[in-house]
All heavy atoms as a GROMACS GRO file, in nm:
protein
  500
    1MET      N    1  13.567   6.969  11.712
    1MET     CA    2  13.541   6.870  11.813
    1MET      C    3  13.556   6.730  11.753
    1MET      O    4  13.619   6.644  11.813
    1MET     CB    5  13.401   6.888  11.870
    1MET     CG    6  13.359   6.779  11.966
    1MET     SD    7  13.190   6.794  12.027
    1MET     CE    8  13.096   6.764  11.881
    2ASN      N    9  13.497   6.709  11.634
    2ASN     CA   10  13.508   6.577  11.573
    2ASN      C   11  13.651   6.542  11.535
    2ASN      O   12  13.691   6.427  11.543
    2ASN     CB   13  13.414   6.566  11.452
    2ASN     CG   14  13.272   6.538  11.495
    2ASN    OD1   15  13.249   6.468  11.592
    2ASN    ND2   16  13.178   6.595  11.424
    3TYR      N   17  13.728   6.642  11.496
    3TYR     CA   18  13.870   6.617  11.468
    3TYR      C   19  13.939   6.563  11.594
    3TYR      O   20  14.015   6.466  11.587
    3TYR     CB   21  13.939   6.744  11.420
    3TYR     CG   22  14.088   6.726  11.405
    3TYR    CD1   23  14.139   6.659  11.294
    3TYR    CD2   24  14.175   6.771  11.502
    3TYR    CE1   25  14.275   6.638  11.281
    3TYR    CE2   26  14.312   6.752  11.490
    3TYR     CZ   27  14.361   6.685  11.380
    3TYR     OH   28  14.496   6.664  11.368
    4GLN      N   29  13.912   6.626  11.707
    4GLN     CA   30  13.972   6.581  11.833
    4GLN      C   31  13.924   6.440  11.869
    4GLN      O   32  14.004   6.358  11.915
    4GLN     CB   33  13.938   6.679  11.946
    4GLN     CG   34  14.007   6.812  11.932
    4GLN     CD   35  14.158   6.800  11.942
    4GLN    OE1   36  14.211   6.723  12.021
    4GLN    NE2   37  14.226   6.875  11.858
    5LEU      N   38  13.797   6.413  11.849
    5LEU     CA   39  13.746   6.278  11.877
    5LEU      C   40  13.817   6.175  11.790
    5LEU      O   41  13.867   6.074  11.839
    5LEU     CB   42  13.594   6.272  11.854
    5LEU     CG   43  13.506   6.340  11.958
    5LEU    CD1   44  13.362   6.347  11.910
    5LEU    CD2   45  13.514   6.268  12.092
    6MET      N   46  13.820   6.201  11.659
    6MET     CA   47  13.879   6.103  11.567
    6MET      C   48  14.029   6.089  11.588
    6MET      O   49  14.082   5.977  11.578
    6MET     CB   50  13.848   6.143  11.423
    6MET     CG   51  13.700   6.128  11.390
    6MET     SD   52  13.659   6.156  11.216
    6MET     CE   53  13.706   6.326  11.195
    7SER      N   54  14.098   6.198  11.619
    7SER     CA   55  14.242   6.187  11.640
    7SER      C   56  14.276   6.110  11.767
    7SER      O   57  14.390   6.067  11.786
    7SER     CB   58  14.307   6.325  11.643
    7SER     OG   59  14.268   6.398  11.757
    8ASN      N   60  14.175   6.090  11.852
    8ASN     CA   61  14.196   6.011  11.974
    8ASN      C   62  14.125   5.876  11.969
    8ASN      O   63  14.101   5.813  12.071
    8ASN     CB   64  14.149   6.091  12.096
    8ASN     CG   65  14.247   6.202  12.127
    8ASN    OD1   66  14.356   6.177  12.176
    8ASN    ND2   67  14.210   6.326  12.098
    9GLY      N   68  14.088   5.831  11.847
    9GLY     CA   69  14.035   5.697  11.828
    9GLY      C   70  13.885   5.683  11.845
    9GLY      O   71  13.836   5.571  11.852
   10PHE      N   72  13.814   5.793  11.850
   10PHE     CA   73  13.668   5.787  11.864
   10PHE      C   74  13.601   5.816  11.732
   10PHE      O   75  13.663   5.865  11.638
   10PHE     CB   76  13.621   5.888  11.970
   10PHE     CG   77  13.669   5.860  12.107
   10PHE    CD1   78  13.779   5.924  12.159
   10PHE    CD2   79  13.604   5.766  12.187
   10PHE    CE1   80  13.824   5.898  12.287
   10PHE    CE2   81  13.648   5.738  12.315
   10PHE     CZ   82  13.759   5.804  12.365
   11LEU      N   83  13.473   5.786  11.725
   11LEU     CA   84  13.394   5.816  11.606
   11LEU      C   85  13.345   5.960  11.612
   11LEU      O   86  13.325   6.014  11.721
   11LEU     CB   87  13.274   5.722  11.598
   11LEU     CG   88  13.305   5.574  11.582
   11LEU    CD1   89  13.178   5.490  11.597
   11LEU    CD2   90  13.368   5.549  11.446
   12PRO      N   91  13.323   6.021  11.496
   12PRO     CA   92  13.265   6.156  11.498
   12PRO      C   93  13.120   6.150  11.544
   12PRO      O   94  13.053   6.048  11.527
   12PRO     CB   95  13.275   6.202  11.353
   12PRO     CG   96  13.280   6.076  11.274
   12PRO     CD   97  13.349   5.974  11.361
   13VAL      N   98  13.073   6.256  11.604
   13VAL     CA   99  12.933   6.264  11.649
   13VAL      C  100  12.869   6.386  11.586
   13VAL      O  101  12.937   6.477  11.538
   13VAL     CB  102  12.922   6.273  11.803
   13VAL    CG1  103  12.979   6.149  11.869
   13VAL    CG2  104  12.987   6.398  11.856
   14SER      N  105  12.737   6.385  11.583
   14SER     CA  106  12.666   6.503  11.536
   14SER      C  107  12.561   6.539  11.640
   14SER      O  108  12.505   6.453  11.708
   14SER     CB  109  12.602   6.478  11.399
   14SER     OG  110  12.512   6.372  11.405
   15ILE      N  111  12.537   6.668  11.649
   15ILE     CA  112  12.439   6.719  11.744
   15ILE      C  113  12.308   6.734  11.668
   15ILE      O  114  12.299   6.813  11.574
   15ILE     CB  115  12.481   6.856  11.802
   15ILE    CG1  116  12.625   6.852  11.855
   15ILE    CG2  117  12.382   6.902  11.907
   15ILE    CD1  118  12.651   6.757  11.967
   16ALA      N  119  12.207   6.657  11.706
   16ALA     CA  120  12.077   6.665  11.640
   16ALA      C  121  12.014   6.801  11.667
   16ALA      O  122  12.040   6.864  11.770
   16ALA     CB  123  11.985   6.554  11.691
   17LYS      N  124  11.935   6.845  11.573
   17LYS     CA  125  11.872   6.976  11.584
   17LYS      C  126  11.796   6.990  11.716
   17LYS      O  127  11.803   7.093  11.783
   17LYS     CB  128  11.778   6.998  11.466
   17LYS     CG  129  11.722   7.136  11.457
   17LYS     CD  130  11.638   7.151  11.330
   17LYS     CE  131  11.587   7.292  11.317
   17LYS     NZ  132  11.510   7.311  11.194
   18GLU      N  133  11.727   6.886  11.756
   18GLU     CA  134  11.648   6.891  11.880
   18GLU      C  135  11.735   6.890  12.006
   18GLU      O  136  11.687   6.918  12.116
   18GLU     CB  137  11.544   6.779  11.886
   18GLU     CG  138  11.600   6.640  11.873
   18GLU     CD  139  11.609   6.588  11.731
   18GLU    OE1  140  11.583   6.664  11.636
   18GLU    OE2  141  11.644   6.470  11.716
   19ASP      N  142  11.864   6.860  11.992
   19ASP     CA  143  11.956   6.858  12.106
   19ASP      C  144  12.045   6.982  12.112
   19ASP      O  145  12.129   6.994  12.202
   19ASP     CB  146  12.045   6.733  12.100
   19ASP     CG  147  11.966   6.606  12.117
   19ASP    OD1  148  11.861   6.609  12.184
   19ASP    OD2  149  12.009   6.503  12.062
   20ARG      N  150  12.028   7.074  12.021
   20ARG     CA  151  12.117   7.190  12.016
   20ARG      C  152  12.106   7.279  12.138
   20ARG      O  153  12.205   7.334  12.184
   20ARG     CB  154  12.095   7.268  11.887
   20ARG     CG  155  12.152   7.194  11.769
   20ARG     CD  156  12.162   7.279  11.647
   20ARG     NE  157  12.208   7.193  11.537
   20ARG     CZ  158  12.168   7.206  11.415
   20ARG    NH1  159  12.084   7.301  11.381
   20ARG    NH2  160  12.214   7.126  11.322
   21LEU      N  161  11.986   7.294  12.191
   21LEU     CA  162  11.971   7.378  12.311
   21LEU      C  163  12.052   7.319  12.426
   21LEU      O  164  12.126   7.390  12.494
   21LEU     CB  165  11.825   7.393  12.350
   21LEU     CG  166  11.797   7.477  12.475
   21LEU    CD1  167  11.850   7.619  12.458
   21LEU    CD2  168  11.649   7.480  12.505
   22ALA      N  169  12.042   7.188  12.447
   22ALA     CA  170  12.119   7.122  12.553
   22ALA      C  171  12.269   7.136  12.526
   22ALA      O  172  12.348   7.155  12.619
   22ALA     CB  173  12.080   6.975  12.563
   23TYR      N  174  12.308   7.128  12.400
   23TYR     CA  175  12.448   7.144  12.362
   23TYR      C  176  12.498   7.284  12.398
   23TYR      O  177  12.604   7.299  12.461
   23TYR     CB  178  12.463   7.118  12.212
   23TYR     CG  179  12.598   7.145  12.154
   23TYR    CD1  180  12.707   7.063  12.183
   23TYR    CD2  181  12.619   7.252  12.067
   23TYR    CE1  182  12.833   7.088  12.128
   23TYR    CE2  183  12.743   7.276  12.012
   23TYR     CZ  184  12.849   7.195  12.042
   23TYR     OH  185  12.973   7.219  11.988
   24PHE      N  186  12.421   7.386  12.362
   24PHE     CA  187  12.460   7.523  12.393
   24PHE      C  188  12.460   7.548  12.544
   24PHE      O  189  12.545   7.621  12.596
   24PHE     CB  190  12.371   7.624  12.322
   24PHE     CG  191  12.394   7.628  12.173
   24PHE    CD1  192  12.287   7.618  12.085
   24PHE    CD2  193  12.520   7.640  12.121
   24PHE    CE1  194  12.308   7.622  11.949
   24PHE    CE2  195  12.543   7.644  11.984
   24PHE     CZ  196  12.436   7.635  11.897
   25GLU      N  197  12.367   7.487  12.615
   25GLU     CA  198  12.365   7.501  12.761
   25GLU      C  199  12.488   7.436  12.823
   25GLU      O  200  12.545   7.488  12.919
   25GLU     CB  201  12.237   7.441  12.818
   25GLU     CG  202  12.114   7.524  12.789
   25GLU     CD  203  11.984   7.456  12.829
   25GLU    OE1  204  11.985   7.334  12.858
   25GLU    OE2  205  11.881   7.526  12.831
   26ALA      N  206  12.530   7.322  12.768
   26ALA     CA  207  12.650   7.255  12.818
   26ALA      C  208  12.773   7.341  12.791
   26ALA      O  209  12.862   7.353  12.876
   26ALA     CB  210  12.665   7.118  12.753
   27LEU      N  211  12.780   7.402  12.673
   27LEU     CA  212  12.891   7.492  12.643
   27LEU      C  213  12.890   7.614  12.734
   27LEU      O  214  12.994   7.658  12.782
   27LEU     CB  215  12.885   7.537  12.497
   27LEU     CG  216  12.917   7.432  12.392
   27LEU    CD1  217  12.895   7.489  12.253
   27LEU    CD2  218  13.058   7.379  12.408
   28GLU      N  219  12.771   7.666  12.761
   28GLU     CA  220  12.759   7.782  12.849
   28GLU      C  221  12.801   7.749  12.992
   28GLU      O  222  12.864   7.830  13.060
   28GLU     CB  223  12.617   7.836  12.847
   28GLU     CG  224  12.600   7.962  12.929
   28GLU     CD  225  12.460   8.021  12.922
   28GLU    OE1  226  12.367   7.951  12.875
   28GLU    OE2  227  12.445   8.135  12.964
   29ALA      N  228  12.768   7.629  13.038
   29ALA     CA  229  12.807   7.588  13.173
   29ALA      C  230  12.958   7.592  13.188
   29ALA      O  231  13.010   7.631  13.293
   29ALA     CB  232  12.754   7.448  13.203
   30TYR      N  233  13.029   7.558  13.080
   30TYR     CA  234  13.175   7.565  13.085
   30TYR      C  235  13.223   7.709  13.073
   30TYR      O  236  13.311   7.753  13.148
   30TYR     CB  237  13.237   7.480  12.975
   30TYR     CG  238  13.387   7.491  12.974
   30TYR    CD1  239  13.462   7.438  13.079
   30TYR    CD2  240  13.453   7.556  12.872
   30TYR    CE1  241  13.600   7.450  13.081
   30TYR    CE2  242  13.591   7.568  12.873
   30TYR     CZ  243  13.664   7.515  12.977
   30TYR     OH  244  13.799   7.527  12.978
   31ALA      N  245  13.164   7.783  12.980
   31ALA     CA  246  13.208   7.921  12.956
   31ALA      C  247  13.184   8.011  13.077
   31ALA      O  248  13.267   8.095  13.110
   31ALA     CB  249  13.137   7.978  12.834
   32VAL      N  250  13.071   7.991  13.145
   32VAL     CA  251  13.035   8.078  13.257
   32VAL      C  252  13.092   8.028  13.389
   32VAL      O  253  13.150   8.104  13.466
   32VAL     CB  254  12.881   8.092  13.266
   32VAL    CG1  255  12.840   8.168  13.391
   32VAL    CG2  256  12.827   8.161  13.142
   33GLY      N  257  13.075   7.897  13.414
   33GLY     CA  258  13.114   7.845  13.544
   33GLY      C  259  13.233   7.753  13.546
   33GLY      O  260  13.272   7.702  13.651
   34GLY      N  261  13.290   7.725  13.428
   34GLY     CA  262  13.405   7.635  13.423
   34GLY      C  263  13.370   7.489  13.444
   34GLY      O  264  13.459   7.407  13.467
   35ASP      N  265  13.242   7.456  13.435
   35ASP     CA  266  13.196   7.318  13.458
   35ASP      C  267  13.192   7.244  13.325
   35ASP      O  268  13.104   7.266  13.241
   35ASP     CB  269  13.058   7.319  13.523
   35ASP     CG  270  13.012   7.180  13.562
   35ASP    OD1  271  13.090   7.083  13.551
   35ASP    OD2  272  12.895   7.168  13.604
   36LEU      N  273  13.286   7.155  13.304
   36LEU     CA  274  13.297   7.079  13.180
   36LEU      C  275  13.212   6.953  13.181
   36LEU      O  276  13.189   6.892  13.076
   36LEU     CB  277  13.444   7.045  13.153
   36LEU     CG  278  13.481   6.988  13.018
   36LEU    CD1  279  13.439   7.082  12.906
   36LEU    CD2  280  13.629   6.960  13.012
   37LYS      N  281  13.162   6.912  13.298
   37LYS     CA  282  13.091   6.784  13.309
   37LYS      C  283  12.969   6.774  13.218
   37LYS      O  284  12.952   6.671  13.151
   37LYS     CB  285  13.052   6.757  13.454
   37LYS     CG  286  13.170   6.719  13.539
   37LYS     CD  287  13.128   6.691  13.681
   37LYS     CE  288  13.250   6.660  13.766
   37LYS     NZ  289  13.214   6.637  13.906
   38PRO      N  290  12.880   6.875  13.210
   38PRO     CA  291  12.764   6.860  13.122
   38PRO      C  292  12.803   6.834  12.976
   38PRO      O  293  12.745   6.749  12.909
   38PRO     CB  294  12.689   6.992  13.136
   38PRO     CG  295  12.729   7.044  13.269
   38PRO     CD  296  12.871   7.000  13.287
   39PHE      N  297  12.905   6.905  12.929
   39PHE     CA  298  12.952   6.886  12.792
   39PHE      C  299  13.014   6.747  12.775
   39PHE      O  300  12.984   6.676  12.679
   39PHE     CB  301  13.052   6.995  12.756
   39PHE     CG  302  13.104   6.983  12.615
   39PHE    CD1  303  13.026   7.021  12.508
   39PHE    CD2  304  13.231   6.933  12.591
   39PHE    CE1  305  13.073   7.010  12.378
   39PHE    CE2  306  13.279   6.922  12.462
   39PHE     CZ  307  13.201   6.960  12.355
   40ALA      N  308  13.098   6.708  12.868
   40ALA     CA  309  13.164   6.578  12.861
   40ALA      C  310  13.062   6.464  12.863
   40ALA      O  311  13.074   6.368  12.786
   40ALA     CB  312  13.263   6.562  12.975
   41TYR      N  313  12.961   6.474  12.950
   41TYR     CA  314  12.858   6.371  12.957
   41TYR      C  315  12.778   6.364  12.828
   41TYR      O  316  12.745   6.256  12.779
   41TYR     CB  317  12.765   6.393  13.075
   41TYR     CG  318  12.828   6.366  13.210
   41TYR    CD1  319  12.804   6.447  13.318
   41TYR    CD2  320  12.912   6.257  13.230
   41TYR    CE1  321  12.862   6.423  13.442
   41TYR    CE2  322  12.971   6.231  13.353
   41TYR     CZ  323  12.945   6.314  13.459
   41TYR     OH  324  13.002   6.290  13.580
   42MET      N  325  12.747   6.480  12.771
   42MET     CA  326  12.670   6.483  12.647
   42MET      C  327  12.748   6.418  12.534
   42MET      O  328  12.695   6.334  12.460
   42MET     CB  329  12.634   6.626  12.610
   42MET     CG  330  12.555   6.637  12.482
   42MET     SD  331  12.512   6.807  12.448
   42MET     CE  332  12.363   6.782  12.355
   43ILE      N  333  12.874   6.453  12.520
   43ILE     CA  334  12.956   6.396  12.413
   43ILE      C  335  12.979   6.247  12.437
   43ILE      O  336  12.974   6.167  12.343
   43ILE     CB  337  13.090   6.471  12.400
   43ILE    CG1  338  13.064   6.619  12.368
   43ILE    CG2  339  13.179   6.407  12.295
   43ILE    CD1  340  12.975   6.645  12.247
   44ALA      N  341  12.997   6.207  12.561
   44ALA     CA  342  13.014   6.064  12.592
   44ALA      C  343  12.889   5.986  12.555
   44ALA      O  344  12.898   5.875  12.500
   44ALA     CB  345  13.047   6.046  12.739
   45GLU      N  346  12.773   6.042  12.582
   45GLU     CA  347  12.647   5.975  12.548
   45GLU      C  348  12.632   5.963  12.396
   45GLU      O  349  12.593   5.858  12.345
   45GLU     CB  350  12.529   6.053  12.606
   45GLU     CG  351  12.396   5.988  12.582
   45GLU     CD  352  12.282   6.065  12.647
   45GLU    OE1  353  12.288   6.086  12.769
   45GLU    OE2  354  12.190   6.105  12.573
   46LEU      N  355  12.664   6.070  12.324
   46LEU     CA  356  12.657   6.066  12.178
   46LEU      C  357  12.757   5.966  12.122
   46LEU      O  358  12.726   5.892  12.027
   46LEU     CB  359  12.682   6.205  12.120
   46LEU     CG  360  12.574   6.308  12.144
   46LEU    CD1  361  12.622   6.447  12.105
   46LEU    CD2  362  12.446   6.273  12.069
   47GLU      N  363  12.875   5.961  12.179
   47GLU     CA  364  12.976   5.866  12.134
   47GLU      C  365  12.930   5.722  12.159
   47GLU      O  366  12.950   5.635  12.074
   47GLU     CB  367  13.109   5.893  12.206
   47GLU     CG  368  13.223   5.807  12.160
   47GLU     CD  369  13.267   5.834  12.018
   47GLU    OE1  370  13.249   5.946  11.968
   47GLU    OE2  371  13.320   5.741  11.955
   48GLU      N  372  12.869   5.699  12.272
   48GLU     CA  373  12.818   5.565  12.302
   48GLU      C  374  12.712   5.522  12.201
   48GLU      O  375  12.712   5.408  12.155
   48GLU     CB  376  12.762   5.561  12.445
   48GLU     CG  377  12.722   5.421  12.488
   48GLU     CD  378  12.679   5.414  12.633
   48GLU    OE1  379  12.689   5.515  12.705
   48GLU    OE2  380  12.634   5.307  12.673
   49LYS      N  381  12.624   5.614  12.165
   49LYS     CA  382  12.522   5.583  12.063
   49LYS      C  383  12.587   5.549  11.930
   49LYS      O  384  12.546   5.455  11.862
   49LYS     CB  385  12.426   5.700  12.046
   49LYS     CG  386  12.330   5.718  12.160
   49LYS     CD  387  12.240   5.838  12.136
   49LYS     CE  388  12.152   5.866  12.256
   49LYS     NZ  389  12.070   5.986  12.237
   50ARG      N  390  12.688   5.626  11.891
   50ARG     CA  391  12.758   5.600  11.764
   50ARG      C  392  12.828   5.464  11.768
   50ARG      O  393  12.826   5.390  11.672
   50ARG     CB  394  12.860   5.710  11.736
   50ARG     CG  395  12.801   5.841  11.698
   50ARG     CD  396  12.750   5.843  11.556
   50ARG     NE  397  12.867   5.843  11.469
   50ARG     CZ  398  12.866   5.796  11.346
   50ARG    NH1  399  12.757   5.749  11.293
   50ARG    NH2  400  12.975   5.798  11.272
   51LEU      N  401  12.890   5.432  11.880
   51LEU     CA  402  12.956   5.302  11.892
   51LEU      C  403  12.855   5.188  11.886
   51LEU      O  404  12.882   5.085  11.824
   51LEU     CB  405  13.037   5.297  12.022
   51LEU     CG  406  13.162   5.382  12.024
   51LEU    CD1  407  13.220   5.389  12.166
   51LEU    CD2  408  13.266   5.331  11.926
   52ASP      N  409  12.739   5.205  11.948
   52ASP     CA  410  12.634   5.103  11.940
   52ASP      C  411  12.589   5.083  11.796
   52ASP      O  412  12.569   4.970  11.752
   52ASP     CB  413  12.515   5.141  12.028
   52ASP     CG  414  12.544   5.128  12.176
   52ASP    OD1  415  12.641   5.060  12.213
   52ASP    OD2  416  12.467   5.185  12.257
   53GLU      N  417  12.573   5.194  11.722
   53GLU     CA  418  12.535   5.185  11.580
   53GLU      C  419  12.642   5.110  11.502
   53GLU      O  420  12.612   5.023  11.420
   53GLU     CB  421  12.516   5.324  11.521
   53GLU     CG  422  12.397   5.399  11.574
   53GLU     CD  423  12.397   5.545  11.531
   53GLU    OE1  424  12.488   5.588  11.455
   53GLU    OE2  425  12.306   5.619  11.574
   54TYR      N  426  12.766   5.146  11.525
   54TYR     CA  427  12.878   5.083  11.456
   54TYR      C  428  12.885   4.933  11.485
   54TYR      O  429  12.902   4.852  11.396
   54TYR     CB  430  13.008   5.152  11.497
   54TYR     CG  431  13.131   5.096  11.430
   54TYR    CD1  432  13.164   5.133  11.300
   54TYR    CD2  433  13.214   5.007  11.496
   54TYR    CE1  434  13.276   5.081  11.237
   54TYR    CE2  435  13.326   4.956  11.435
   54TYR     CZ  436  13.357   4.993  11.305
   54TYR     OH  437  13.468   4.942  11.245
   55LEU      N  438  12.869   4.897  11.612
   55LEU     CA  439  12.874   4.756  11.648
   55LEU      C  440  12.757   4.678  11.588
   55LEU      O  441  12.772   4.563  11.547
   55LEU     CB  442  12.875   4.740  11.801
   55LEU     CG  443  13.004   4.784  11.869
   55LEU    CD1  444  12.988   4.782  12.020
   55LEU    CD2  445  13.120   4.698  11.825
   56ALA      N  446  12.640   4.741  11.582
   56ALA     CA  447  12.524   4.674  11.522
   56ALA      C  448  12.549   4.648  11.374
   56ALA      O  449  12.516   4.540  11.323
   56ALA     CB  450  12.399   4.758  11.542
   57ILE      N  451  12.608   4.744  11.306
   57ILE     CA  452  12.637   4.726  11.164
   57ILE      C  453  12.745   4.621  11.143
   57ILE      O  454  12.734   4.535  11.056
   57ILE     CB  455  12.680   4.861  11.101
   57ILE    CG1  456  12.563   4.956  11.097
   57ILE    CG2  457  12.738   4.841  10.962
   57ILE    CD1  458  12.599   5.098  11.065
   58SER      N  459  12.847   4.625  11.224
   58SER     CA  460  12.959   4.532  11.207
   58SER      C  461  12.924   4.389  11.246
   58SER      O  462  12.991   4.296  11.204
   58SER     CB  463  13.081   4.580  11.286
   58SER     OG  464  13.058   4.572  11.424
   59SER      N  465  12.818   4.370  11.324
   59SER     CA  466  12.782   4.234  11.364
   59SER      C  467  12.676   4.173  11.272
   59SER      O  468  12.639   4.057  11.289
   59SER     CB  469  12.731   4.232  11.508
   59SER     OG  470  12.610   4.306  11.520
   60GLU      N  471  12.629   4.248  11.172
   60GLU     CA  472  12.534   4.193  11.076
   60GLU      C  473  12.605   4.091  10.990
   60GLU      O  474  12.720   4.111  10.948
   60GLU     CB  475  12.476   4.304  10.988
   60GLU     CG  476  12.383   4.397  11.060
   60GLU     CD  477  12.330   4.508  10.970
   60GLU    OE1  478  12.363   4.511  10.849
   60GLU    OE2  479  12.255   4.592  11.020
   61PRO      N  480  12.536   3.980  10.960
   61PRO     CA  481  12.600   3.879  10.874
   61PRO      C  482  12.620   3.933  10.732
   61PRO      O  483  12.540   4.011  10.682
   61PRO     CB  484  12.501   3.763  10.875
   61PRO     CG  485  12.374   3.816  10.930
   61PRO     CD  486  12.404   3.942  11.003
   62ALA      N  487  12.730   3.892  10.671
   62ALA     CA  488  12.760   3.934  10.533
   62ALA      C  489  12.658   3.871  10.439
   62ALA      O  490  12.617   3.756  10.456
   62ALA     CB  491  12.901   3.894  10.497
   63LYS      N  492  12.622   3.947  10.339
   63LYS     CA  493  12.524   3.896  10.241
   63LYS      C  494  12.592   3.853  10.115
   63LYS      O  495  12.686   3.897  10.070
   63LYS     CB  496  12.421   4.005  10.209
   63LYS     CG  497  12.337   4.037  10.329
   63LYS     CD  498  12.235   4.143  10.294
   63LYS     CE  499  12.153   4.176  10.418
   63LYS     NZ  500  12.055   4.277  10.395
   0.00000   0.00000   0.00000
């Protein structure tokens, strides 16, 4: 998944231990019902958090 994200210009994301159940449920929603939205929303949210972290770091003044 991270390879696909990075090859398309996104940052890699990691699934926190406390979020793994939601991650597996999102994967199951696709596997059972063909619904990709829960997975896509979860990854988009994680990507947004990573981008916010990156922007916060990049906007810090140089020391």
